[in-house]
MIPANU-350971 format. One record per residue (C-alpha): residue in three letters; y, z, x. Coordinates in Angstrom, 2 decimals, always signed. Layout:
+-------+---------+---------+---------+
| semar |      c2 |      c3 |      c1 |
+-------+---------+---------+---------+
|   ala |       Y |       Z |       X |
...
+-------+---------+---------+---------+
END
This chain:
+-------+---------+---------+---------+
| semar |      c2 |      c3 |      c1 |
+-------+---------+---------+---------+
|   met |   +0.00 |   +0.00 |   +0.00 |
|   ile |   +3.43 |   +0.83 |   +1.36 |
|   leu |   +3.16 |   +3.85 |   +3.64 |
|   gly |   -0.13 |   +3.11 |   +5.42 |
|   val |   -2.09 |   +5.91 |   +3.79 |
|   ser |   -5.00 |   +3.68 |   +2.75 |
|   glu |   -5.53 |   +2.38 |   +6.26 |
|   trp |   -5.21 |   +5.87 |   +7.77 |
|   leu |   -7.65 |   +7.32 |   +5.22 |
|   ser |  -10.14 |   +4.51 |   +5.76 |
|   gly |  -10.17 |   +5.29 |   +9.47 |
|   lys |  -10.77 |   +8.98 |   +8.77 |
|   leu |  -13.53 |   +8.43 |   +6.21 |
|   gly |  -15.09 |   +5.25 |   +7.58 |
|   trp |  -14.66 |   +3.46 |   +4.25 |
|   asn |  -13.35 |   -0.02 |   +3.55 |
|   val |   -9.56 |   -0.15 |   +3.11 |
|   thr |   -9.88 |   -2.30 |   -0.01 |
|   thr |  -12.11 |   +0.28 |   -1.68 |
|   ile |   -9.56 |   +3.02 |   -1.07 |
|   arg |   -6.71 |   +0.87 |   -2.41 |
|   ile |   -8.67 |   +0.06 |   -5.55 |
|   ala |   -9.43 |   +3.77 |   -6.01 |
|   phe |   -5.72 |   +4.61 |   -5.82 |
|   val |   -4.84 |   +1.93 |   -8.38 |
|   val |   -7.59 |   +3.10 |  -10.73 |
|   gly |   -6.41 |   +6.67 |  -10.24 |
|   val |   -2.89 |   +5.71 |  -11.27 |
|   phe |   -3.88 |   +3.76 |  -14.38 |
|   ile |   -6.76 |   +5.87 |  -15.67 |
|   phe |   -6.22 |   +9.42 |  -14.46 |
|   gly |   -2.50 |   +9.43 |  -13.62 |
|   val |   -3.09 |  +11.21 |  -10.30 |
|   gly |   -3.24 |   +8.33 |   -7.83 |
|   leu |   +0.46 |   +8.20 |   -7.05 |
|   gly |   +0.82 |  +11.94 |   -6.55 |
|   leu |   -2.29 |  +12.04 |   -4.41 |
|   tyr |   -0.96 |   +9.10 |   -2.37 |
|   phe |   +2.27 |  +10.95 |   -1.54 |
|   ile |   +0.42 |  +14.17 |   -0.72 |
|   leu |   -1.85 |  +12.26 |   +1.67 |
|   trp |   +1.22 |  +10.59 |   +3.18 |
|   leu |   +2.66 |  +14.03 |   +3.94 |
|   val |   -0.64 |  +15.11 |   +5.49 |
|   lys |   -0.67 |  +11.93 |   +7.56 |
|   met |   +2.89 |  +12.46 |   +8.79 |
|   phe |   +2.30 |  +16.07 |   +9.87 |
|   ser |   -1.19 |  +15.65 |  +11.34 |
|   lys |   -0.07 |  +13.66 |  +14.39 |
+-------+---------+---------+---------+
END
């Protein structure tokens, strides 16, 4: 997406980047938590360096 969270998370988990992006989109449309989770993970990414 925009902030590089999907690529960072795929490296950490060993999953495909496309799968993680699809999961975020599904989370936004179905559960309403994808966007909030994305920004929380972005904060974790920024402070874990």
